[in-house]
N, C-alpha and C positions, 0 to 999 in steps of 0.2 A: 399113527396120526394121519399120514398122507392117505392111507386107505380109507379112513373115516371121512376125510374131506371129499375125496373123489366119489365115495358112495353117496354122500349127502348131495353133492352137486349133481350127480347122475340122477338121483331121485327127483330133484327139483326140475331137471330138464324133461324127464318123463312125464311128470305132472303137468308141466307147461304145455307139452305136446298134446296130451289128452284134453286139457282145457281149451286149447286152440281148436282141436277137432270138434269139441262139444259146442263151440260157438257156431260152427257151420251147421251142426245137427239141430241146434235150437232154432237157428234162422229158418231152416227148411220146415221144421215142425210147428213153430209158433208164429212165424211171420214177423213183420216189422214192429207192429205195436206190442206183440208179445215179448219181443226182445227188449223193447223200451221199458215194459213193466218189470221184467226180471232184472234189468239194469238198475232201475230205481230201488228195487228190493235189496239187491246186493250192495248198492251204494249206501243204503241205510244201515245194513248189517255191518259193513266195514267200518263206518264211522263209530258205531256203538262199541264194536270190538276194541277200537282204539281207547275208548274210555275205560273199558275193563282192563286194559294193559297197564294201568297205574300200578296194580298189584300183581300183574301177570307178566308174560313175556320175559324180557331180559332181567326184570326184577327177581323173578323166581330163580333164574340161573345164577344170579349173583348171591342170593341169600341162602340157597340150598346147601352150600358148603360151609356156611357160618352157623346155621341154627338147625335144630331137628326138623325133619319134614312134617312131623306131627303137629308142630306149632305153626308152620308156615301154611300148610294146606288149608286149615279151617279159615284163615284170613283170606286167602285167595278165593276159595269157593264161596264164602259169604259175600265177597265183593262182586262176584259174577252176578248174583241175584240183585244186589243193590245197584251196581253200575249199569246193568242192562235196564233196570227200571228207570233210573235217572236219565239215561240216554234216550230211551224210547219216549219217556214223558216229555223231555225237552223238544225232541223232534216232532212229537204229536202236537204240542202247543204251538210250534212254529209252522204247523201245517205242511211239513216236509214229507211225511210218510204217505205212501200210496193208500187211497181210501179202501177200507175193509181188510187191511193186512197188518194191523197193529199187533194182534195176538200172535200171528205167524212169525212176524219179525222178532217179537220178544222171545218166543220159545226157541226159534232157530238160532238166534244170537246167543242164548244161554248154552245150548248144545255145542255150538261152534266154539264158544269161549272156554267151556270145560275141556274140550278136546285140545285146544291150544295150550291151556294150562298144564294138562297132563303131559303133553309132548315136551314142554319146557322143563317139567320136573324130571322127565327121563333124560333130557339133554344135560341137565345139571348133575344127574347121577352118572353121566357118561355112558348111558345105555343108548348108543347111537343107532343100533338096529331097531330098538323099540321106537325111538324118535322118528326114524325114517319110515317105519311101517305105519305109524299113526298118521304121518303126513300123507303117505300114499293112499291110505283108506279115505281120509278126509278130502284130499284134493283130486285123487285119480278115480276112485270108485264111482262118482256121479256119472262119468262117461258111460260105463257099462250098464249101470242101473237105468239111466234115462234112455239109453239106446233100446233096452228091453221094453220099457214103458211105452215109448213112442211107436216102435215098429213091430213089436210082438203083441203087446197088450192093446195097441191101437189107441192110446190115450194121448192125443196131441193137444194138450191144454196147459195153461200156466199153472193150474192147480196140480198137475202131474209133476211139474218141475219142483213145486213146493214139497210134494210128497217125497220126491227124490232126495231133497235136502234133509228132510226129517230122517229118512232111512239111512243115508250114508253117514250122517253125523252121529246117529245112534250106534251104528256098527263101530265107527271109529272110537267112540267114547267107551263102549264095552271092552274093546280090544285093548285100549290104553289103560283102562282100570285093571284088567287082568295082569298086565305087565307091571303096573305101578304098585298094586296092593302089597306084594312082599316087602317093598321098601318101607311101607307105612306100618305094617304089623310086626316087623322084625325088631325085637328089643335091642336097644343099644346102637341102632343104625344111625349114622350121621354124627355130627359133632355134639358134644355135651353143651347144654345151655348154661351160660354163666348164671350163678345163683341170684345175682342182682337183676337179671333181665326179666322184665315183666311184659305182659301182653301190650299195654298201652305204649310202652317204650319201643317194642318191636314194630307195632303198627305205625308209629310215627316215623321210625327209621325207614321202613319200606315205602311209606307214602312219599317222604322227601326224595328218596332215591328215584322212585318211579315217576314222579311228577314231571320232571323236565323231559324224560324220554317220551312220555305219553303226550305231552304238549307238542313235541316235535312230530310224533306220528299222527296225531289228530289233525294238525295243521297241514301236514303233507298229504294225508288222505283226502281232506276237504279240498285241497288245491286240485287234486286229480279227479274228484268226483262231484264237487258241489255244483258244477255247471250242469249236471244232469237235472237237478231240481229247478234251476233257472230256465233251462230249455223247456222242461215240461210245462212250466207256468206260461211261457211266452209262445211255444210252438207245438206243444202236444207230445203224446207218447211216441208217435211215429218218428219224430225227429230225435227223440232220446234213443230209440232203437238203432237208428243210423249212426249216431255218435258212438253208442256203446260198441257196435260191431267194429267200426273203424278204430276206436280207441284200443280195444283189446288186441287187435291184430298188431297195431303199432307198439303197444306195451310189451308184446312178447320179446322185443329186443332187449328189454330191461333185464332179462335173465342173465345176459352177459355181464352187465355192470354189477348186478347183485351177487353173482358168483365171484367176481373179482373182489368186490367189497368184503365178502365173507373171509377171503384169505387175507386181505389188507387189514381188517380189524384184528385178526389173531396176531399178525406180525407187529402191528403198531402197539397193541396192548401188551405185547411181550417184551418191549424195549422202552427204556426211559430216555434214550438218547434222542433229543429233539431233531438233530441233523439227520439221523437215520430215519426217523419218522417222516420227515419232509421228503427225503430221497425216495422212500418207498411210495409215498403218495404221488409224487410227480411221475415216477415211472409207470405206475398202474393207471394214473389218469390218462397218460398218452396211449397206453394199450387199450383202455376202455373206449377212448374217443375214436381211435382208428377202427376197432372192431364194430362198435355201434354204428358208426357212419357207413361202413361198408355194408352191413346187413340192412340198414335202413334204405340205402341206395338200391339194393337188390329188391326190396319190397316195393319201392316206388316204380320199378320196371314192370311190375305185374299190371297188365292192361285191365281196364274197367270190365271188359266182357268176361274175364275169368271170374270176377266176383259175382256179377249179375247172372251169368249163364251157368256157372258150375258150383261155386262155393256157397253162394246165397241165392238170391232170386232177383227178378226185375224190380221188386219193391225197394231194393237197396241201391238203386241208381244214385250215383253221387258219392259213393263210399271212397272212391280213389281220391276225390278232392278232400275229403275228411282226413285221410291218411297223409296226404301231401301237406295240408295245413298244420298237422300235428308234428310233422317230421322234425322240424328244427327244435321244437319244444321237447320231443322225446330224446333227442341227442343231448340237449342241455340238461335235462333231468338226470340222464344216465351219468353224465360227467359230474353233476352235483352230488350224486350218491357217493362217489369216490371221496370227494372233499368232506362230505358229511361224516363218513366213517373215520376220516382222519380226526375230526373234532371229537367224535364219540370215543374212539379208541385212545385218544390222548387225554381224556377226562374233561373236555371242554364242550359238553353236549349243548350248553346254552346257545352256542353259536349256530349249531345245526338247527335248534328249535327256532332261533330268531330268523334264519333263512327261510324256513318253512312258513313262518308267520308272514314274512314279507311276500312270499309267493301267494298266500291266501288273500292278503289284502289287495295285491295286484289283480288277482282273479276277480274279486268282487267289484273292484273299480272298473276294470276293462269289460267284464261281463255285463255290468249294469248299463254300460253305454253301447256295447256292440251287439249283444244278443237280441234286444228288442228290435234293432234295426236290420240285422243281417242273419238272424236265426241260427241255423246249424253252423254256417261259416263263421259267424261272430263268436259262437261258443268255442269252437276248436282253436281259433286264433287267440282268444282270451286265455285259453289253457296254455298255449305255447308261450305267450307273453309272460304268464305267471311262472312257468318252469324256467324261462330265461332269467327272470328276476331273481329266482332262487340261486341260480348258478352265479350270477353277477355279484350277489351279496356274499356268497361263500368264497368266491374268488378274491374279492376285495379284502375280506378278513384274513384269508390265508396268506395273501401277498404281504399284508401289513404285519402279520405276526412272524412270518418266516424271513422277510427281507428279500424274497425272490421277486422276479419280474415276469411279465407275460411271456417273454421269450423262453423262459424255462419250461413252459407248457407245450412248446412246439417240438415235435419229434425230430431228433437229430441222428447223425450217423452212429453215435455211441448207442442209442436206443435200438436201432436196427441190428447192430452187431450183438447186443446183449440178448435180444429176442432170438436171434439166429443161434447163438450159443446155447440158450436154454432148450431150444428145440433139438439141437444135435446131442446135447448131453442129458436131456430129460431132467434138467435142473428146474426146481420150482422158482418162479419169478419172485423176487423179494426186493 
C-alpha cells in the first residue's frame, strides 16, 4: 500500500513540475493575452468537469466495488455527454465562455471527463499503475507535445494549444480504454448485482451520493477560477493572463497539502474513532501549515526580474505583486484542504461543501466591489479573502464539533519530536 501511495504522490509531483514548466513555455510562445485566453478556456473546462463529477470521480470509486462495472459505466458515460452539454449551455447563456470556443470547450471537456472517469474506474479496481499512467498521459504529455508544436513545428498560436489538448486527451483516453476493457468484457467480474436492484434505483443512489461532493468541488473550483471571468469583463484578457500566471505559480504549493490530504483521507476513513480522527487532522494540519508557509515564503523571495527577464517576459510585469497578494489565501486554502478531508473522510461532506459555498459567496461579494476599482490587485485580494473565509468556516465547525480550541492548531514541542521520530524511523505520519 505504501508503495502505491508513494508512486501516486510521485506521479502527481512530476505532473505538477511539467505543468509549471509548461506555464513558462506558454508565456514565451503565446504572450500575455494568449495566456489570458487559455486561462479562461481552462477555467471553463474545470468548472464543467466538476458538473460531470456528480456521476464520476469519487462516486465511481465508491460504487465500483458494490455493483458490476457494466452497469455503472453506461451511467457515467451517458452523463459525460449530458453534463458537458448542461455545463456548456449554462455558461454560454451567462456569456462566460470565450467567444468562438464553445465547440472546442465542449469536445475537450468530454475527452477530459472520459479520461478522468476511466482513471477512477482503474483506481476503484486497484489498478494503481493504470491509474497513474492515465494521469501522467493526460497531465504530463502536453508539455512534450506543445514543446514540439511551438519550437519544432513553429506553431506559436492559441489554436496550437487547443490542438495539443485534443491530442493528449485522445492518447490518454485510448490508453485508459485498453487497460479498462478487460474489466468490462470479463464475465463475472465484480460483485453480483442484487436481483431487486434496477437502473432507476442505482441512478438515484449514485446521484444522491455524488451530489454533495460535486457541489463542494464546483463551489471550490468557482472560488479559485470565477475571478478570471470577472477580470476579463472589467480589465481584459491581458489582466487574466497576468493573474493566471501568478495563480498557477502560487497554486503549485497546494501539491503539498493535497498529498498530505490523500494520506489523511485514507487514515480517517479507515477508523471510526472520532478522537483518533481529530488527532490525525490536527497533526497533519500543523505539518501542512508549516510546509506550505515555508515554500510560499521561498517563492516570495524570488525577485520580479527573474519572472520578467527569464521565466516569462516584460509583459508580465507585476506578477510578483499578484503572487504576494495571493500568498495568504494560498496558505489558508491549503490548510482548509486538511479540514475539508476530515469532514469528507468522516462522512460529513456537507460541511466541506458549505465551506466552499461560503468561499464562493465571499469571492462574488468582494470581487464585485474590488475588481472594477482595483483590477488585477482587486481580483487576487478577493480570491485570498474568499480562501480565508473557507478556512474560517471549516475551523469554526471543526472546533465546535471536536471541542478543541485554536491553541490545539499551534505546533508544539510534541509535534516537533513526533516529526523528528518519523524522519529517523521512516514511520508514516498518522
